[in-house]
N, C-alpha and C positions, 0 to 999 in steps of 0.2 A: 746489591751491586748491579751495575748496568749489564755487564757480561752475562751474569746468571739470568737476569730478566729477559734479555734478548734470546738466550738459548732456550728458555722455557717457552717463549713465544714461537720459536722455530719448531720445537718439538710438537707443539699444539697444532701446527699447520699440517702435520701428517694425519689426515682425518681418519684413515682406516685404523691406524694404531691408537689414536685418541679414543675412537669408538670402542675398540677392543678393551682398552684400559678401563673405560667407564663401565663396560659390561662386567669385567672381572671384579671391579670394586663392589658392584652390587651382588654378584653371584657368590662371592666368598662367604657371605652371611646367610646364604640359603642353607637349609638342612642338608645333610649328606645326600639324601635321596634326590633332592632338587639339583644338586651339583652333578650327580651321576646321570640324571635325566638329560641335562645339557651335554654332558660328555658323550652319552650314547648317541644323541642326535648328530654330533660332529663325527663320531666314528662311522656311522652309517653314510654320511655325506662323503667321507674320505673313501670308503670302500666303493661307493657308487662311482666316484670319479676315477679311482684306480682301475676299475673294471672297464670303463669306457675309454680311457686315455693311455693306459700303461700296458703294453703287450705282455710283460711278465705276469702281471696279476690277472689279466683277462684269461690266460691259459690256466693259471693256478686256481682261480676261483671256480672255473668250470670243472676242472679235474676233481676238486674237493667237494663240489656241490654247495659252496658258499653262495653262489648265485644260481638261481633257478628261474627260468622264464624272465630273465632280466631283473629279478628282484633279489636283494640281499637277504640271506637267511642268517640273521645275526646269532641265532642259537648255535650255529656251526662254527663261529669265529674261532673258538679255542681248538678246533681241529686243523687249522691252518699250520703248515710247517713254519718254524721260526726262520728269521732272516739273520745272516751273520756276514762278517766281512768277506770271506771267500766267495760267498754267493753274490754279493754286490759287485765284486771285481769280475767275476765270471759272466755276470748278466747285466753289466753296466748299461749297455745300450737299451736292452729290453726293459730295464727298470726306469728309464727316462720317459717322461710324459711327451706325448706328441704335440703339446702346446708349450714346449719349453721356451720358445722365443717370446711368446706373449707374457710369460711369467717372469721375464727378466731374470733368469736364473744365473747364479754365480757358483763357482766351484769353492768348496771348503775342504781343505786337507786336514786330516786328523791322523795322528800316529797310533792312537788307541793304546790300551794298557799293555798289549803284547809287543809293541814296537813295530807292528806291521802297518805301513802307511795305507791310508784309505782316502779316496776322493768321493765326496757326495755333492749333489746339486741341491741348491736351495733357492727358492724364489725370493725376490726382493721384499715382497709383501710379508712373507712368512718371517723373514729375518727381523723386520721392523717390529713384529709382534713378539716372537719367542725370544729374540735377543734384546728387544727394546721395551715394549709395554710390560712384559712379565717382570723384567728386571726392575722397572720403575715401581710396580706394585710392591714387590718384595722390599725394595729400598724404603718405600713409604712406611712399611711396618716398623722400621727402625729410625724413623725421623729424618730421612734424607730425600731431597727433591732434585729433579733435573737441574743441573747447573751448580749444585752445591760442590764445594771443593772436595776433591777425592785424590788420594795418592794410591797408585797401584804398584805393589812390589811384584813385578811380573817378569816373564821371559820376554825381553824386548829384542825382536829380530833386528829392528833398525839400529839399535845401539851396538849389537854384536856383529852383525854381518853386512851392514850397509854404511855407506859414508853419510856424514851429516848433511844438513841443508834443509831447505823448505820442502814440505810435503803437505798434501791435502789432509792426510791422516793427522799430522802434527797440528794443523789448523783446527781440525775437528776436536782434537783433545783439548786444545787451549780453550775453545769456545765452550766446551762442556765442563771445564774446570778440572779435568783429569791431568795429573802429572805422573809420568811413568818412571819408575826406578827399576834398574836392571837387577833381576833376581838371580841371574846366572853368574854374577861376578861380585860376590860378597866378601871382599877383602876388608880388613879393619879400617883402612882409609875410606873406602866407599861407605861402610856402615856408619862411620862418624858423619860423613856428608849426608847420608840418608836421614839420620836422626836430626841433624840440623835442619834439613828440609821439612821434616814433620813439625819441628818446633816453630819454624817461621811461617809455614804455609797454613797451619791450623786446619787440617782437613776435617770435613764432617765424616768422611769415610776413609778408612785405611784398609785396603783389600789386597790380598796376595796369597801365595802358596803357603800352606800351613807351616811347612818346614822352614821357610825363609822368615816368616813373621816370628816364629819361635827363636830362630838364630839371632835375629836383630834384637829381640827382647832380651835374650840371654846376654848378648854383647853389651847392651845398655846397662844391664844390672851389674855385670862384672866390672865395667868401666866407671860405674857410679854416675851415669849420665841420666839426668831427669828428662822426662818427655812431657810436652804439653799434650794432655789427653785428647785423642780424636773423639768424634762423636760415637763411633762404633768401629770395631775391627771385624771384617768379614773374611773368613777363611774359605777360599774358593777352589783349592786344589790340594790333593793329598789328604791323608787321614788326620783329623783333628783329635788326637788323643787327649784324655782328660788332663794329663800332666802338661801338655802344650797349652791347652786352654787356660789352665790355672796360672801358668807362668805369664802368658800374654796379658791376661786380665790384670794381674798384679802390676806388671811393668808399664803397660799402656794406660792403665787407670780407667778403663772403660769396659763395656760388655764385648765379649767375643762370640760371634755367631757363625753357624755353619751355612754354607751354600753348596748346592749340587748342580752341576751342569756338564755339558760336553760340547765339542765342536759340532758333532752331527745332530745333536738334540737341543743345543743352546741351554737356556735357563730352565731348570726343571723344579728345583725344590729349595726352600729356605726355612730356616729355624723360626718358629713362632716367638714373637716378643713376649708373650704372656706365659706360655707353658714350657717353652724349650723344645716342643715337638717339631718334627720336620714335615711341613706341609708341602705337597707337590701340586703343581699347576695343572689341575684336572681339565681345564678347558683347552689346553694346548697339548697335553700328553695323556696317554692311557698306560698305566703301569701294571704289569702282571708279575707275580713271583712264582716260578716253576721249580719243581724238584728235578732230580737227575733223570727221571723218566719223562719229563715234560708235563707233569701233572700240576695243577694249581696247588700251592702250599696254603694251608690254613693261616689265618691271621696270627701273627706272632712267631711263625715258623720261617726261618731263613731259607732262601733259595736263590736262584738266578733271576736277575731283573731282566724282564723282556718288555720293551717300550715301543709304543706306537706314537709317532709324531702326527698329531691330528691335523695340522695345518700345512704339511709339506705336500704340495701337488707336483712340484718339479721332479722329485724322485721320492715317492712315498716310501717311508721306512715303516713297515707294518710287522709287528711282532719281532722287533730287532733285539738280538742278544747283545747288550752293550758291554758285557764282560764284568759287571759288578754284581755283588750279592747284597741282599737285604731282606727285609720283612715288612709286611703291611701291619698297621696297628689294629688291635681288636676293637678299640672304641674311638669315637670322635674326639677331637681336641677339646679341652675344657674352656678354650678361649671363645667358643661360640662360632668359629668359622666352620663351614661344612666341607672345606677342602680336605681330601683324604690325607692320611698321615702315614709316613714311613716310620715304623717303630725302630728299625735298625737299618743302617747303611754301611756296609763294609766292602770297600773296593779292594782291588789288587794292591799288593804292597809296592810302594815306591821307595826304595832305599836311597839314602844320600851317601855321597862319597866325602872323604876327608883328606885334606892336604897335611903336610908336615907342620905347617903354620897353624893348623887348627881351623882352617876355613872349611865350611860345609858347602858342598856343591850338590844341588838337587838333581835327582835322577831324571827329572823332566828335561834337563839340559840335553842329555844324550838321546832321549826320545825325540826331541825336536831336531837335533843335529842329524841323527841317522835316519829318521823316518820322514821328516818334513823338509828340512833345509836343502839336502843334497839334490842336485839336478842329475838327470840320467842315472837314478839310483839303482845299483845292481843288487841291493840288499833286500831280501824277502823277510827275514826275521833276524833278531839279534838279542844278545844278552851281554851286558857289560859287568865284569866281575872285578872287585878290588880286594886283594889279599895283603897288599903292602901299600904304605902311603905313597910310594914313588912309582907305582906300576898299576896299569889296568890291562885286563885281558878282554878282548872283543871276540865273542863267539858269534860267528856269522853264518847264516844260511843264505846263499846267493840264489838269485833267480836263475831259472834254467837257461843254460847257454851263456851266462854272464860271468865276468871276472871282475875282481876289484882292481880297477885301473890305477895307474900311478897317480893321476891327478886327484882321484877320489880319496885314495889312501893318504896323500899328502894333506888334503883338506881336513880329513878326520884327525890326523896328527896335530895339525896347527890349531884347530879349534879345541881339541882336548887340552893341549898344553897351555892354551890361552887361560884356562880356568884352573887346571891342575898343577901348573908350574912347568918351566922349561926342562926340568930334570926328569919329568915323568916318562917312563918307558912304556911302550905299547906293544902288546902281543896280539896278533890276529890268528884266530883259530877257525878254520873253515869246516863246518859240519853239515851233515845232511838233515838233521833235525835237532831241536833243543827240547828236552823233556820237561814236563811240569814237575813241581815239587810233590812230595808225598801227599800233601793236602789237596792236590789237584789244581792249585793256583800256579800261574806262570809269573816268574820274577824276571823282568827285563833288565833290572839293575840289582846287583847284590853285593853288599859290602860286608866282609867278615872281620873287619877291624873293630875291636871293642872301643867304645868311646864313653868317657865319664859324662853323665848327665844326659846321654842319649836315651830316648824312650825305648823300653824293651819291646821285642816283637810280640810278647804276650799281653801287652797292655790293651784293654778293650777299646776298639775304635768307636768313634761316634759319627764319622762322616767321611766321604771321599768324593773327588772330582776327577773324571777321566779327561778335559779341554785341551787341556792344553792349552788343552783345554783351554782354553781360551774362551771360557764360558760366556 
């Protein structure tokens, strides 16, 4: 098709991303030691840059002894304090490179799994690699090329909160072959339309939130609607429980694979087409697994994921606690790729809500609404609870000196009833803090309504995505 051919040519014109993709294609087949050698080189380069151009790290590296006489002492890397969202907010200016203009940095807003909004800066070149070249490599594993037809069952800000009309983003999506379906408004009528879209567009890739892909598959099965099989289904957000994967594979008639990424880190890991292992992109990220005391966990032992973005110069995220848990594998993958493997990936729970009509509303909707969409947002932290089909309770921690104004309250009510129905009642509870669950995890959405066919909390998860993630 001419569109796809032209789009592939346009992608190839970005020489830095094309060179990086060529390098990753070669490097993936190196032994693990060879991949780790390249990874270490990039880590040292990042640390050198951060010391010279980022005030926060210049002070930190000198205090910890990571840099002595202008030289990085890599053996001391694991003594560096980890980075988290409160630190980024408190030291935003000092975490920013003094070359921010030359890097053509853009802001990226993420809600995070706790519902606390965060702004990070990312250079244009980095985005084209971590959000572009890495994604293309992972897609290649599953037979997809740039410009191939793709349908994304995603949280569409434009469909929800903006008026229609021409946009450059819409033009880019058309050129790339991507069609967006709104994951936040899964009514029976819309799901029938979505299934018809899949059946007529014949996408090579069907990608979306795991909960919505599952709901659409369940609806198709219940309604007896046959689906023309996509090339592959990619679950990019939420936990892909075995029950969900099995149902989706049966209904969509193709393989269902895991993908892991986040807004602040972009594309990080993808399921191996041969073994089912989860390879992570070691030339763009360095992943550590730490226990409660901050010590490295042995391979196979679950702990907190701490990630370093190796290419981010605009705002280096070094030893960043992303909020997910996982484990590194004990052995290399049997496929022959030397890329490291995540043996387990278990993110925070994202519960879905249910309407009287049986519609499932993903928790991501409220994360986006309360943490990303609202302007002049007074909310520091939140938890949304559902105990009845026709009611939601919002537990809110407000920023110091802020109140929930009438305009913001009205927008929350309108956007909530847009998906939960006009009869849904809302209760606002203002608290000083929201505690974690006994497990230590924080649930930003929690539904206590039992639902037939809904996966149980105890089902073993196989993957998670924090983007919103917008991986």
